C-alpha distance (Angstrom), angle and dihedral (degrees) to the residues before:
residue distance angle dihedral
M1 . . .
K2 3.81 . .
R3 3.79 90.2 .
K4 3.84 91.6 52.7
L5 3.80 91.1 47.8
F6 3.81 91.2 49.4
S7 3.83 91.0 49.9
L8 3.80 90.8 50.0
V9 3.81 91.7 51.5
V10 3.82 91.0 50.1
I11 3.82 92.0 50.5
M12 3.81 91.7 49.1
F13 3.83 90.9 49.0
I14 3.81 92.0 51.3
A15 3.80 91.8 47.6
A16 3.83 91.4 50.3
T17 3.80 90.6 49.3
V18 3.81 92.3 51.4
V19 3.81 92.2 48.8
T20 3.80 92.0 49.0
S21 3.80 91.3 47.5
C22 3.80 92.1 50.9
K23 3.80 91.1 51.0
K24 3.79 91.6 53.2
E25 3.80 92.3 52.5
K26 3.81 95.4 54.4
P27 3.83 117.0 107.9
L28 3.80 119.2 -112.2
A29 3.79 91.1 -102.4
S30 3.76 137.5 -28.0
E31 3.79 134.5 -176.9
S32 3.76 93.3 155.8
N33 3.79 129.9 163.1
D34 3.78 116.7 -115.4
V35 3.80 110.3 -102.6
T36 3.82 109.7 -115.0
T37 3.81 96.8 167.3
T38 3.80 122.7 94.6
K39 3.79 137.6 -149.8
K40 3.80 91.5 -124.4
G41 3.78 110.9 125.4
N42 3.77 139.2 37.4
P43 3.83 116.5 -24.2
F44 3.80 121.8 -130.7
I45 3.81 125.9 -171.2
V46 3.80 121.9 -140.1
D47 3.81 113.8 -110.7
T48 3.81 96.3 -133.5
L49 3.81 93.0 -168.3
N50 3.81 91.5 59.7
S51 3.80 100.3 35.6
K52 3.81 128.4 77.3
I53 3.77 149.3 153.2
E54 3.79 117.4 -119.5
W55 3.81 116.5 -154.5
K56 3.78 137.9 -172.5
G57 3.79 129.6 -168.4
Y58 3.79 125.8 -171.2
K59 3.78 143.0 -151.5
I60 3.81 122.5 -142.9
F61 3.78 100.4 -38.9
K62 3.77 121.2 32.5
S63 3.80 103.9 -116.2
E64 3.78 141.1 121.0
N65 3.81 90.3 -103.1
T66 3.81 94.6 57.2
S67 3.78 99.7 43.6
H68 3.77 143.4 96.8
F69 3.78 116.8 -153.4
G70 3.77 136.5 -175.3
T71 3.77 148.2 129.7
I72 3.79 143.7 -85.5
K73 3.80 122.1 -155.2
F74 3.79 126.9 -137.9
E75 3.78 121.5 -113.7
S76 3.80 94.1 -164.5
G77 3.77 144.3 -28.9
D78 3.77 146.1 161.4
V79 3.79 140.0 -158.5
T80 3.77 133.5 -163.4
V81 3.81 125.4 -140.2
K82 3.79 120.7 -158.1
D83 3.81 123.3 -175.6
G84 3.79 90.3 -11.1
K85 3.81 94.0 -54.3
L86 3.80 134.8 101.6
E87 3.80 108.3 -95.0
S88 3.82 105.6 171.2
G89 3.78 145.3 -18.6
K90 3.77 145.5 179.8
F91 3.79 126.1 -165.8
V92 3.81 127.3 -167.1
A93 3.80 117.9 -158.0
D94 3.80 124.2 -151.5
M95 3.81 102.7 -131.8
N96 3.80 91.4 -167.9
S97 3.82 87.3 67.3
L98 3.83 91.7 61.1
T99 3.79 109.2 127.8
S100 3.78 141.7 159.6
E101 3.80 120.0 -114.0
D102 3.80 99.2 -170.5
L103 3.83 91.1 62.9
K104 3.81 97.8 43.0
N105 3.81 91.1 113.6
D106 3.82 92.6 53.3
A107 3.79 106.1 63.6
D108 3.82 96.5 -174.9
Q109 3.81 95.6 49.6
L110 3.81 91.2 41.6
E111 3.81 92.3 54.3
K112 3.83 91.2 45.6
L113 3.81 94.1 50.7
N114 3.81 94.8 43.4
R115 3.79 91.3 49.6
H116 3.81 91.1 50.1
L117 3.83 93.6 47.8
K118 3.80 90.2 51.8
S119 3.81 93.6 47.5
G120 3.79 129.5 92.2
D121 3.82 89.1 -90.0
F122 3.79 89.6 70.5
F123 3.82 129.3 2.3
E124 3.82 100.9 -5.9
V125 3.79 91.7 -147.3
E126 3.78 95.7 -179.7
K127 3.81 88.4 65.7
F128 3.82 96.7 30.5
P129 3.84 106.3 32.7
T130 3.81 94.6 167.3
A131 3.79 139.9 42.0
S132 3.80 125.3 -168.8
Y133 3.78 147.0 -162.9
E134 3.81 120.4 -154.6
I135 3.79 119.7 -169.6
T136 3.79 111.1 -130.5
K137 3.80 100.0 174.8
V138 3.81 136.5 15.0
T139 3.82 118.2 -156.3
P140 3.82 124.8 179.9
S141 3.81 113.3 -129.0
A142 3.79 122.8 -158.0
G143 3.80 99.5 -173.4
G144 3.79 134.0 69.5
D145 3.78 130.5 9.5
Y146 3.81 96.4 -47.7
N147 3.80 128.3 66.8
T148 3.81 99.6 -157.2
L149 3.80 142.2 43.1
L150 3.79 114.3 -145.9
D151 3.78 118.1 -161.8
G152 3.77 114.5 -168.3
N153 3.77 150.8 140.7
L154 3.79 117.9 -94.2
T155 3.81 114.2 -158.7
V156 3.80 120.5 -165.2
K157 3.82 124.8 163.5
G158 3.80 89.5 -4.1
I159 3.82 92.3 -57.2
S160 3.81 118.9 118.8
K161 3.79 124.1 -157.2
P162 3.81 131.9 169.3
V163 3.81 111.7 -107.5
Q164 3.80 127.5 178.4
F165 3.81 122.7 -153.1
K166 3.76 129.9 -168.5
A167 3.79 106.2 -138.0
N168 3.75 146.0 173.0
V169 3.79 108.2 -126.7
S170 3.77 122.7 -169.3
V171 3.81 124.2 -173.8
K172 3.79 114.2 -169.0
E173 3.75 132.1 160.8
G174 3.77 106.3 -61.9
E175 3.81 96.3 -8.3
V176 3.80 141.2 76.3
S177 3.80 123.1 -168.2
I178 3.81 126.1 -169.6
A179 3.80 123.0 -174.0
T180 3.80 117.2 177.5
E181 3.76 131.0 -158.9
P182 3.82 117.8 -104.8
K183 3.80 103.4 -86.4
D184 3.79 128.9 -165.4
I185 3.79 117.8 -138.4
Q186 3.79 127.2 -177.5
R187 3.81 106.3 -116.3
E188 3.81 93.8 -159.2
E189 3.82 89.4 63.2
F190 3.81 86.5 64.1
G191 3.79 95.6 48.4
V192 3.82 96.3 -96.6
K193 3.79 97.7 130.6
F194 3.81 106.0 149.6
K195 3.82 114.1 147.9
A196 3.80 116.6 -160.8
P197 3.81 119.6 -145.4
A198 3.80 109.9 -89.9
E199 3.81 92.0 -116.8
N200 3.83 88.9 60.6
G201 3.78 93.0 52.0
V202 3.79 127.4 -91.1
I203 3.82 112.3 -90.3
K204 3.78 114.1 -132.8
D205 3.79 120.3 -124.6
E206 3.81 91.5 -130.9
I207 3.78 121.3 92.9
T208 3.80 116.9 -176.0
L209 3.81 116.4 -140.4
Q210 3.79 129.5 -171.1
I211 3.81 121.5 -179.1
S212 3.79 126.5 -153.4
I213 3.80 117.6 -173.0
K214 3.77 131.7 -176.9
A215 3.80 115.3 -177.3
L216 3.80 128.3 -177.7
E217 3.79 126.7 -150.5
K218 3.77 112.4 -97.4
K219 3.79 110.6 -115.6
């Protein structure tokens, strides 16, 4: 009887250990799209000097007069072209490069805002130095101002969410360019939950992102 009880305790201990281990290995959060693109085709490398993310954040009412805007540079990225068409792509942003453009002529305010955006109140770049967007599906679009729909997974602060962009995609000899529409995302969905005191102006949940990519064929 004692031997059976001992065996049962051991089994329960092992099971508890496995469950705890599995919980620790889970990502912070993930509601990602399944990746349907492939790496089959010709590889292109993102030209990080001529590619960027443009961002806008807003107070109270979403308007040009209540916004800060700026850029984020890319650390790396690649795309694949198959049969003359965009097949796949992944882009990694350097969050330490995040900066405001509207305050570039006011060094003190620029440094203050940039430091705050990189702090734990916002993007916590010391812990999460990169963000990324991976294309999961490419769909040609005949109507409107954009020729392509890009489905993908946006990852910010370790949290992945599916985000779709309308984009103009151009594939020429030796070069791929991608220019997306301005797209609103909800910052709180990515763990950016800072609330400013009311007297300083309520910060909107929306952040507008626009991605410009230039990629060159890998030699």
